[in-house]
N, C-alpha and C positions, 0 to 999 in steps of 0.2 A: 521474752520470745524465744518459743523454742524452734528447733530446725524443721519440726512436723508443721508449726505454724506456717512456713513459708512456703508450702508446698500448694499447690492449687487443689482445688476439691479432685477427688480421685475419679477419671475418666468410667466409663460404662466397662463393667469387666469385660477382659480379653476373652475371646474363643479359647479352648483348650489349648490348642497349637501355638496362641501366642504368649501363653504364660510362662513359659521356658525363657523368653527374651524381655518379659516385663520386670523391671527395676522394682515397682511399687507393689508385686502381687506377694500377697503374704503366704509366702510358700513353706515357711520352715518354722518348726516347734522350738520351744524355749531351749530343749536340750540339744535339738542339732543347732541351732544358732550359736549356743554358747560353745559347742563343740568347734564350728567353724571359726570361731574367731578366737578360740585360745581362752575363755574365760569359762566363769560359772554361771548357773542360772541365777543366783544371787545378784551378782554383778549386774546381770540384765534386767532383775528387778530394782536395782539400786537407781540404774540411769532413767529407768521408766519412771520412778517415784521422783526423781530429779526434774523430770519432764524432758530430757533430752529426747526422747523418743516413745512413742506411743504406739505398741503394738495393738494390730487389731484382734479380734478376739473370736474364735472359731463359734460353733454353734453350741458347743459343749462348754464353752467359757475359755477355754485355753488359749494362751497367748500364740499370736503366729507374727513372724518377722518377714521383712521383704529384703531384698539384697542391698537396698539404698539404706535401709536402717541398718543392717549389718555393718555394712561401711562408717556409718557414723558411730556405731558401738565400738568397732575395730579402732578407730582413731581416739576415742575416750580409754579405751583400755591401755594403748599405747603411754598415753598420758598419765594414768594411773600407775602403769607398771614403771615409769619414771620418779614415782613419788609425789604425784599431784593427787591431791583429794578429790573424790569422786566430785563433790558439787563444783569445784575449781574446773575439772576436767570438763564436765559439762558447759559449764559457761565458756571454756576457750574453744571447745568445737562449734558452740553456737556462733560466737565472734568470728572464727575462720568461715564460716560458712557464710555469713553475711559479707565478710570482706569478699570473699570470691565472687558472690553475687553482684557486689557494687563494683568490682573490677571488671567483670562482663558486661554489666550495662556502659561503663565507662567506655570500655572499647567498642560497645555498638554505635554510641552515639558520636564518638571521633570518627567514625567513619564515616568518607564523603556521601551524600544522598545521592542517590541513582539519578541520572539525569533523564527526564521525560522525554516522550516522542517530538521531535522536531515539527514545527510547522505552528500553524494557529491563526 
């Protein structure tokens, strides 16, 4: 399972003014995305082939990355920079994401249920 598999289906496209605030909007070209995370386009292709992230494609077929995907890619790059092979780094990022989600759900489930209206 990849990090992208855990995302819910994309919502309706936001209006132009909302796109700057949308973490899932594919705003960045491969070159710009690589520059932003301090990596190369080849690195982005490698983590795409490892299915860590799946960039959307423009009408011309060019890869486009969202801010959310760039955060995932940046974490993988950190691990690779520390000597972790790309495939292992991708698996670690997926497991970290799954753990974070499980902890969030656990926290939600351990909160006391709100009390309903009195009477009846």
